[in-house]
N, C-alpha and C positions, 0 to 999 in steps of 0.2 A: 922339839921347840917348846920353851916354856911359855908362860901367858907374854904377850905383846900388850904394851901399854901404849896407848895413844892419848896424847894431849890436845885440848881444844887449839885450833889454829885460826888466827884472824885473817891470815892472807896467804894465799899460795901463789907461786908465779914459777914459770918456766915452761920447758918444752921436754916432752918425753914421747918416746915410740911406743904406739900401741902393740901388744903381743901378737904375734901371729896367731892366726885363726886355729883352735884346736880341731874345730868341725872339718875345716878344708885339709888341714894336715892329714887327719884320719882318712878321709875320703880318698885323696891322691894317693896315700900309701896303699890302700886296697885295691885302686884301680891299678896301680903298678904291678902288684902281684898277679893280677889277672891278664896283664899285657903281654905281647911278645916283645922281647928285647928288654933294654933299659931304660926306665923312665925317670926323670930327675925332679925331685920336689925341691925348690929353691925356697929358702928361709922358713923352714919348718919351725914348729912349735916343740921344744923338749919339756915335756911335762910327764906327770905319772900316767895320764890316760893314753898320750900319745906313745909312750913307752910300751904300754898294754897293747896296742894295735900292731907295733912294730914285732913284738914277741908272737902274735898271732900270725902274722903274715910270713914270718921267717918259719915258724912251725909247720906251715903248709908248703914250703920250698922257695920262698921268695929270697934272692940275694940282697944284702944290704950293705952298701957302701957309703958310710957316713964321712962327712967333713963339715966343718963350722957353719957352712952357709948352704949345704946342698946334701940332701940324701939321694943317693942312686939304688933304685928298686929294679932289681932283674926279675922279670916274671918267672913263673914256674908253670910250664906246660907239658904234661899234665900237673896238677896239684900233686904235692907229696902227702902221703897218709900219714899223719903226725905218730912219731914214736912214744911221745909222751902226752899227758894233757896239756891242753892250752891254757895257760893263765890268764885271764883277762882282769884279774884284779877287782876294782871297783868301777871299770868303766862299763857304763851301760851301753853305750854306742859300740864299743869294740864288741861286747857279747852278741848285741842285736844285729850287727852288720855282719859278723862272721859266722853266723849260725847257717844262714842261707848259704853263705860262700863254702864252708866247710861241707855241706851236701853235695857239691861238685866233685869232691875228691871220691877216688876210687873204692876207698874203705872206710872205716868208722874213725871218728874223731870225738874227743871228748874236752868241753870247755868248761873250766872252772871259774866260778864268780864268789865274790864275798862281799861281807860289809853291807853298805847302804842298798847295793843292787838287789840283795837277796829279797827285798820286798817290792821289787818293780817287775812289772808282769812280762813274761815271754810267751805265755800260752797261746795267745792270738796269733803270734809269728808262726808256732809250731803246727797249729792247725791250718793255717793258710799254706804252709809248705807240704803239708799231707795232701791237701786238695790237688797240689802240683806235682804229686808224686815222689816226695821225699819224706822220709820219717825221721823224727827226733823225739825225745822224751826228756823230762827234768828228773833228775835222781840225786843220789849221793855218791862223792868219791871220798872214802873215809869220812872225814869230818865236814868237808866242803860240799856245798851245792855244786850242782854239774849240769850240763846239758849234754846229753849223748846222742850224737848225729850220725846216723847209720851210714851216710855216702852212697855213691853209686849213681849221682847225677840227678838233674831235676828234668822232669818230662815236659812240664809245661801245662798248658790247658787254662781254666778259669779257677779264680780263687776269691772268696769273700773275706775282707778284714774291715774292722773299724778305722775310720780317719781320726778319731779324737781321742784314741788313747797313747798312740807315740808315733810320730812320723818316722822315727828309727825303723820300726816295722818295715815301712814302705821303702825307705833308702836300702834296707839289708836285701830285700827282694829285688830291687833295681839293680844292684850289682850283679847278681847271680843269676837271675832269669835271662839276659842276653845270650848265655851259654847254655840253656835248656835246649832240648831236642825240638821244642816246637814253640809257636808263640804262646805267650803268655798275657791274659788278661786279667789285671787286678781291680775288682771292682769295691768300691767303698760303700760300707753300709751307714756311714754317718759322714758328715762334711770334714774334710781334711783341715786339721789345726797344724799350726807351725809349717804352713805350706811352703815358706821360703826356704826351708832346710830341704825339702823335695827338689826345689829348684836348684839349689846349692849341688845337690847329687847330679841332677840332670846335666848342669854345667860341666861338672868334671867327667861325666860319661863322654859327654861330646868331645871333650879334648882327646879322648882315648878312641875315637871314631865309633863311639857305640849310639844307637838309636834308641829312644824311648820316646812314646807318645803320650804325654801328661794331658789329662783333660779334667774337667771339674768332679767327676764322680768315678773316674777309671782311669788306669794306666794300662796301656798296649806296648808290649815288648816283644818285637821279633826274636825268634830264636836263632840259634846256630850263628851267631855274631863273633866277631873277632876283635878283641881288643888290641890296640896299637900303643906303642910306648909313646909317652909324651914328655915335653918339658914343662912345668908349670911352676908359678910362683904362689906362695901363700899369701893372700893378703892380710891385713892386720884385723884384728877382732873386734867387732863392735861390741859384743855382749861384755867383754872384759873391759873395754875402754869406756863403757858407761860409767863405772864407778869412778874413773878419774873425772869424766865430765861433770858428774853429780858433785863431787868433791868440790870441784871449782865453782859449780852453781850456788852452793850454800855458803860460800866464803867470799870474801873481797879479794878476788884473784882475776888473773889473767893467764890462763894455762892454754898450751896447744899440745894437742896429742896428734902426732903425725902416723904415717903408715897406715891412713883409713881412706878407702875408696868409697865415696858416697854414692858413685854410679853403679856401684856392684849390686848383687842379688840378696845381701844379708838383709833380713828383715828388722835386725836390731839396730839398724841405721834410725829407726823409728825414734830412737832417743832423742835425736835433734828436734823433732816434733814435738815430742814431750816437753823439752825444755822451753821452746818458743812458747807453747800454750802457758807455761808457768812463767814467762815474763823474762827468761834468761836470754842475753844476747849471744848469739852463736853465729859464727861465720865459717862456711866450707872454703877451705884453703886447697890449693892444687894437691897437696900430699897429707890433707888432714882436717882436722876441726880446731877452731879456736874459740874459746868461751871465755866471755867477761861476766866474772861474778860481783855483784854490789854488795853483798853480806847483808841485804835487806831481805824481809820476809818473800818467798814466793808466791804467785797465784795458784789457787786451788785447781784441781784438774780432775775430770771423769775420764778413765781409761779402759778400753776393752782390751785384755791382754790375751786373748785367745792364740793370737799368731805371734806374741812376743813375750812368753812366759819368763825367759831368761832374764828379762829387763825388770821383773816385778820387784826383786830386792832393792834394785836402786831406785825405782820409782817410789816404793813405800817409805824409802829414807828421804826423798825429796818431798814428799806430803807432808812428812812431821815438821818441815821447815816452811811451810805454806801458811798464808795468813786467812783461813777458812778451812772449810771440809772437803776433802777429796775422796773420790770413790773408784776403786779398782775392782773389776770384774773379770769373767772368764779365765779364772786361774786356777781351776779345780785340779787340773793335772799336776800342779805343783805338789800335791799330797805323794806323787809316786816318784819325787826326785831324790837326791841323795840323803836328805831327811824328809820328814812330811814338811816340806818348806812352807806350804802356807801356815801351819801351825807354829812352825820355829820361828819364822819372822815375827809374828804377833806376840810370842812369849818374850823374844829376847829384846824386840823394840820396846815391849812394855816396861822391862827392866830399866831402861833408860829414860822413862818416864812419857813415852809416848801415849796420846790419847787414841787409841787404835781398836777398833771392833771386828772381830774375823766375822765372816759372812759364809754362805755355802760355798761361794766360788771366789772370794776375794777379802776386800777390806773397806771400812769407812775410817778415814784418819782425818782427824782435827788437829792442826797444827798448834804445836805448844811448845814451851822450853823443855830441852832434854837436860839430862844430868849424867853424869858418870855412873857407871856400874860395872860388874863383872859379867861379861857376855860369854854363853857357850855356843859356838856354831854348830854343834852337833856333828862335826866331821863333814860340814857342807861347805865347800870353798865360796859359793855365793853368799853365804850368812856371814863368813868371816869378812869378806870384802865390805858388805853393806854396813856391818857393825863398825869397820874402820872408817868409813865416810860420815855415818852418823856421829861418830866421837868427835869429829872436827868442829862440829858447832855445840856440843854438849859442854856444860859447865863442869870442871875437873877433869879427871882422868878416867878413861875406860880401859879396862883389861879384858883383853880377848884371849881364852884359853884355847890350846890346840891348834894355834893358828897355821900350823904347817899344813892343814887341809888346803890352804891355798895353792899348795904345788900341784894339785890336780889339773889346774888349768891356767894358772898364771903365776909361776914361780917368783917373777920379779916385782910382784906388787907393791909390797911394802918398801922395798927399794926405790922404786918410781915415787911412792908419796914423799919418802923422805929427800929425793932430789927436788921435790916441788916445794919443800920447806915445812913437812910435817914432822913433829917430833916423835920418833918411834923409839921406845925404849925397850930393851929386852929381845930374847928371841934370835933366830937367825934369818936375816934379811932376806936371802936368796939362797940358792942351791949351791 
């Protein structure tokens, strides 16, 4: 995809459907692998990251029966020992979820990873697995980074792991440890951040008749459980929809984003609270969210992003359009995302004229007029989407290079912007 040009938009109108949740799709697919029988995943997300998850589960023996609206996942019992290395691509969630799952196989597995996730930590997860009786280590497979998992099962017992590095470590253990030979107790050495993603994992496990006990500082998982096949529907994704809602908020718009369940456990529904505090009129509808943007400056805000790190790019853009100074804190873990997201947001919004100061764990942003520029998303899907939204209120044209990285989580994003009235020039709008 060549550079995409986004022009300033005075007004957006219309209705679009939020994309299915990447996080839920990946979790449901993995639970299907571990279940007896065929599980059905309705309205899954087709994206680069979910394709990586599918590659991983089929390598371990899952049957995959795709259709346009539903994926059938036939469980593998026992798990197959992969004949070839499992390519996790640049999907950090796939890698971190599948390392513990691969430990359940009777023999060794090799999980390959590349690109941005080469700099994202896995060692705390490997150490926790070692405490639970499973061995894995990081190395090289040719020119690629790899995790080598010995297999042979998980014994269970007690392990220690930090709660503020990645909730994906916790979710990965929650998938595998119900099949350990004894009870597992995961003790958190620091407060759990992004706790709602752990709740999401717990909700998916419950659908498959798996019991986990999630407490403030530990998670207790009985061993020798049995996953049961389940039918489940993937809800719309608030973290992706946040960019559409932000686009409506900074323009004179009336936009409805459907397929969003405000009663669900997704922590990123907090975008509605953020918008409300910034003076944006929003309404929760039976099947989505309606936003009325006035085109006037927003109110500044103070946000602790500890539990909503994926919303930080959208909130940073909103803060650029506020009349006053906003503060975002609790976002230090963004340094370990697809890019050093904390630094990249600062650099790329600065190119557009944002008065933004980076702090140890966030930003101070003083609202000011933005202007068009050329933005490099650094192969980070959320940076590309944030820049697209920022461009809507910027004078002139904004070019976003390598915007194909959007395919990682929201392949239809540019198409949906265009449907709402945004002028998008260049590039391939969808897959």
